[in-house]
Structures are given as structure tokens and as C-alpha cells.
N, C-alpha and C positions, 0 to 999 in steps of 0.2 A: 884687643882679641874680640872677635866677632862671636856671638852666640846665636845658634839658629832658633828661630820660633817654629815650632812644628804643630800640627793639627793633631790633638790627642786621639787616642783609641775611641772608637764610637761603639755604639750598641750592637748587640748580637745581630749578624747579618746585614749590617748597615755598612755601606762602602762609600758614602758621600754625605756632606753636609753642607750648609750655606754660611758663609762669613756674613754676620748679621751687621757688625759695625766694628771699627777700630776705636778703642777708647783713649788711645794715645796717638799722637800725631809724630811724624818723622821730625827728628831734631828735639823731641821733647824728653827729659829726663824720666827714668822709671827707677823705682826701688824694687827690692826683692819682694815678691808677692803681690806686686801692683797688678791690677787686671789690664791687660793690653788689649784684648779683643774678645769678642762673644761670637760663638758659632751655634747654630741650630741644625740638629739632625732631625730624622723624622720622629724621634721619641722625646728628647729633651734639648734644652738650651744648656750650653756649657761656656765657662769662662776660661780663657787662655791667660795664664799669670806668667809673670817675670820670673825666671829661675835666678837671674843674677842682676844686680844693679847696673846701670849704664845709661846709654841714650839710644833711643829707637833710631836705628840707622836706616833701615829700609823696610818698606811694605810692598811686597810683591803682588798682593791680591787687593782688589777693591771690594768694598761692601756689596753684597748680593751676588758675589762670586761663589761658585761651587768649589769646594775643596775636599781633599780625601785625606784619610788617616795617615799620619807621617809625612805629609806634604810640608815642605818649608815655605812659609808665607811671609817671613820677614827676618831682620837681623837686629840684635842688640850690640852695641858697641861698649864693651865693658871696660875699654881703657880710660873712659873718662870718668873722674871721680865724681859722682853726682852729689854727694853730701857736701863737698868742699866748692862745687861749681856754683859761684854766685856772681852777680854783677856781670862785669866785662868777661870774666872766665866763662861764665854760663852761657852769654851771647857768642863768644869765640867758639865754644864747643858745638852749640846749635848750628852756627854758620858752617863749620867744618863739616858736621855730619850732613847737613843739607847739600852742601857742594859735592861730597862723596856720593850721596844718594842719587842727585842728578846726573852725576857721571855714570853710575851704575845703570840708570835707566836710560841713558842717551838724551837727557834733556839738557837744554842750553840755560845757564844761569840767567835770571833776569836783572837788568840794570836797576839799581837801588831807586833811582828817580822814576823809571818807568814802573817799577813795582808799586811805588807810592800812589802813581796815577791810577794804575789798575785797581788798587785797593779802594781808592776814593770813588772811582766809578762804579765799583761793586757795592759800596756802601749807599750810593745814590739810588741804584737801581732797587737795592733792598728796602730803603726807606719809602720809594715811591709806590712798591708794590703793596697790595692787600696782604695781610698777615695770612698766607696760606702756605703751609709747609708742604714739601713734596708728597708726605703721606696723605694729607688731606686733598691736595691736588689730584692725585691718582683717584680719589674717590668721587670727584665731581664729574657729572656726565658731560660729555662732549657737545651734545645737542640736547638741551632741555626741551620738553614738550610742554606747550600751553594749551590747556583745554578748558574752555569756559572761564577764562581769567585766572585758572589756578594752574600754577607751574607744578608739573609732576616730574619728580627726580627719581633718578635710578643710579645706583652705584655698583662698580664692578671691581672687586678686589681679589688677589691671587690668594688661593688657599695656603696657609702656612704649611711647613713641612710636618708639623706635628699633626695638624688636621688631616692631611693627606694620608699619614701613616694610620691614623685612627680609622678612616674610612676604608683603606685597604684591608685592615684586619678585621674589621667588623663584617665586610663583605666576604672576606675569606672564610670567616667562621660560618656564614650563612651557605656558602657554596660547598663547604666541605662537611660540617657536622649535621647530623640528624637532630636538630635540636627540639627539645620538648620541655615544657615547664609544668611543674606540679605545685600546688599551693597549699598553706596551712595557716592557721593563725595561733598567736600565743598570747597568754595572759601575762602581761609584763609587771603585774603587781608584786610578785614575790622578788623580782630583780629590783624594782624601784623601792621596795621596802628596805632590802639589804643595802642597797647604794645609799639610800637616805640615812640609814642608821650609822654607816661607817665611812661615809665619804670624807668627813672631817679628820677622823683619825688616820685615814688612808692618806690624805693629802699631807698631813703633818709628817708622817713617817716616810713616805716615798717621794715627797716633793713632786707629785704628779696628780692629776685629777683622776677620779674613777669615773669613766664613761661607760656606756653601754658595749662598745666594741669589744672590749676584754671578755665580757660574758658571752658574746656570740662566737669569738675565735675559740674560746675554751670549750663551749658546747660542740662546735663543729670539729674540733681536733678529738674529743672523746667519742663522738658519733661516728667518725672515720675509722676508728679502730675496729668497730663492729661491721662497718661497710668500707673495706679499703678500696673498692673499685672507684668510689667517689673521688679519691685522691689519686688515681691511676690517670694513664693517658695512653692513646694510640700512637705508635711509632712504626709506620710502614704497615707490616703484617704481624707486628708484636704489640703486647700490651706491657707497658712499664708500670710496675707497682712501687710506690715509694714507702720507706719505713720512717719517713719525716713528712712533716706538712709546713711548706713554705707558702704563707698566705699573701696574696695579692690584695692590697687595700686601696680601693678606688679613691681618688683624691681630686677634687675639681679646682682647676687653676684658671687664671685669666686666659691662657693659651689653649685650654682644653682638658680633657680627662686624662690623668696619668694613673698608672697602677703600680707604685713601689711595693717591693716584696719584704715582708717581715720573716726573716729566716728562723726556721725552727720554732715556729710559733707554737707548735703542739707541745713543745717542752718547757714553754714559759709560764711563769706566774702571772698573776693580774698586773702587778707593778711593772714588771719587765715589758709585757704586752703594751700597756698604756704609754710607757716611757719610748718605746720603739714606734709606736704609731705617731706620737707627738712629733719626734724627730723627723721621721719620713715626710709628714705633712709639712713641717717647717722648711725642709729642703725643697719640697715640691713647689711651694708657693714662692720661695726665694730664688728659684732657679738653680739649686744647688745639687740637684740630683745627678749622680754619676751613672754610666751605662750599666754597671754591675747591680745597681738598685733596683733595675726594671727586669733583670733576668730571672727566669727559672722557677716562677710561682707554680705550684702544684694545684692551687685551688684559690678562688677569689671570692670576696665580699664586696658588695657595693651598697651604699645607703642612700636611696633616693628620698627617704624619709626627712632628711635635713631640709629638702627643698619643698616638702609638703606632699610628696607623692604618696598616695593610698594604696596603689597597687601597680605593678609593672611587671614586665617579662624581660629580665636582664639577658644579654647576650654573652655567649662564651668568649673566653680569651684563649685563642689556640696557643698551644696544643692541649690546654687543660680540658677536662671533661665535666666539670661542673662549676656553677657559680652561685652563691647565695645572695638574694636581693631582700635587703630590710626596707621597711617603709615607715610612714608616719604613725605615731601612736595616737589612737583615737579611743577616747572613752565612749563606751556603747553598752548596751543592756546585752547580757548573756545568761544562759541558764546554768545555774549551779545547784545540782540536786532538784528539787521541787521549787526552787526560788528563782526569780529573775533579779540579777543585781547588775550594778553598773562596775565595769572593769576597764582598765587601760589596755586595749588589745591592740596587736600589731599584725599585719598579714605578712607572711614570710613567702617567698618565690625561690624555688630551685630550678634552674634550668640546666639540663644535663645533654650529654650527647647519647642518644639512644642507640648508637652503633655499638657502644660498649656497656652502658648502663640500662639494666632493665627497669621498667616502671616500679616493680616491687622493691628494688634497691632504693631507687630514688625516694619513694614515699616513705619507707621504713627509716631512712636516714633523715628525712625532714621531721618525721615523728619523734625520733629521738632527740633532735635538736631542740624541738618544742618541750619534751620531757625534761631536759637538762635545764632549760630556762626556767620552767615552772616550778622545778624541784631542785634548787641548787645544791642541796645535800647530797644528791645522787652522786655528783662529782666527787665531793669530799669522801664519801663512802666507797668510790670506785665501782658503783653498781650500774 
């Protein structure tokens, strides 16, 4: 029996993806949940796994081909018992499937002696060539320029689907929203003291570290109760207000920035927030995010401070109307009463859509976030 290998559903409004690679070859046995192929959409990289055990019978699409959701890209022959297929039986099964695949594709089987000769020639060509992979070869310039005895090289690489999507959405935000950024600074000493005092007990009980992000998400969710427009969005001629806060947490990966969503973050305790963020970050870096993980945030937080940024103006993630930027903590002198003291300070930036949010609302929201961080007891007392 043949099982169809289909392209899974992609992200919101995405209609195509790129088949990055086949991880199994035609004729090769596959077990249940084995990764067969990888595809990359404009937002994430996804793995296609085997629903049943068998042998990969056909691969209809080549690497770098465009594919669409629901499209059949290959077949698995489940009539071959993979677990018992060994030695001659395994070779026979592989030969059977290869022959069937060649018949399906219209290719003529290659004579065994001819195949051996071709493989030998291929090995000779491979060993004679300098170790330059196709990826590296694409990066080398066709015509190096030599100036004053110095070879000046350039490289041209196609943008990945993820990078294209990031560029499109950021430009869309600039073209659509009336973005404005307001700034404030927060004394992180109370948060740092509280974290230092209880982080070991927190880790012991909840099996997750106590970071800064949970304090910020908690502060933003409380502040949004006073200023619900921060958590709203524009939809055509309407304004949509949400009685929940789904927070997009920016995560940097090797392939670019992704913003997975922490659902109902406003209803979570610190341990739930930290566990949720840790899991989303792990999935993002391992390529395990699914389309639904990236949909529907009502508010976003980005932390450029982890890279050393002292101040920046974050860009909105449409259709959201606000995003909070965290930055590096820097010890510097500040005035407290009549004294100058050294405190760990962080600049906060709130970029907002001025079409919907007035300056007064944006500034007051950021002041409330600052107040909740500098006085954690206010949250406990619901003030």
C-alpha cells in the first residue's frame, strides 16, 4: 500500500514553501516519525515525518522546488516490512522500489556494470575537485577583482524565505502604521534583589530559571488593564479590543528573528511564563516551531539588551499596535532624593501606532510598566 507524503499546512496567509532537502532517499527504509524532508516557508522551517513505516518509493519534487500546502511530494510503500528487511531481503526491497520509481518517472534502469562505472567516474571527479560544496561554490565570485596585488572578493547569496518575510513585514509596518516611540528608564534594583533572593527556591520548586522576562510580561499585562488600547489593533475601519494578552516574544535564531506567541500570558504566573518562554525558545532554535506558534499575538516584547543594545526603536509587528523594547542593564549614577547613587538602570522603548494610540496613553502605559517593575508589591496588592 502506498502512503502519500503531503506538504503540511503553513502559516497564516502563506500559500507556498520551499522544499529544502530530502533526508531520505528513494529506496531507503523509513520508520514511523522518521524525518523524511524539510520545507521552509516565509516564517519557519518545518520537518515532514513518516506517518507509517515502509520504504520511500517516490520523490516527485527536487530540493529547492516550490511546494504548496496539501501537495503530494512523494510516496511511502508500506507493504515492505522495514524492521524485518535485512541483508538480501532489504536489497531486494530497495531494488524493487527503485525500479518502480524509475517506471513512474519514465527513467530507464541503468545496467549494473554501467552503474558501477558511472559511480567510479563520479568518485574520481569528486576526489580531483577542491572541497567546494554547492553552497560554498554559489558564494564564490565569478570574476575576482585584483587591485594592487590584493584580491577583492564579493559574494551574492539569495535571501532565505524567512529573511524575505521579515523584510516584507517590517516594510509593511513602516508603510502602514504611523509609528512613534516613547522612552523611559527603570531602576532594576528591586527586580534584581527579588530575583537574587528567590531564584534558587524558584528553580527548585518549578524546575525553571527565574529570568527578567516574566517580570516584564507581568508588568505589561497589568498596565494594559489600565490602558486596553495598547493591546488593541486596527482592522479596516474598526478597532478590535482583546480581553486577553497573547505576547509575542522575539527570539533570535541562526536563520533570523522569529516571534513565537505566548498565549494568555496575562493570566499566567511567573513559573508558567518562564516555562512557556523556555519551550518557545527551544523550538525556535531547533526548528520545531509550527505555524500556529507564530499567529495572533496582540502585543510584543523584544530584548536587544542581550546583544548589548543600550537604546533602540523597535518596529511594530502588524497588526499589533505596540511593542516594548528592553535594553542592556547599565550601572550609572541617578538621583534619589538629595543623593546621587549608583543603580542598575535599563532604558525602555515603546513603539506604538499613533493612528490608534495617543501619546498620553503610550506614555502613561510605559510609566505604569516602570512603576510595576520598581515596586513589585503593587502587582501583588492589585494596585
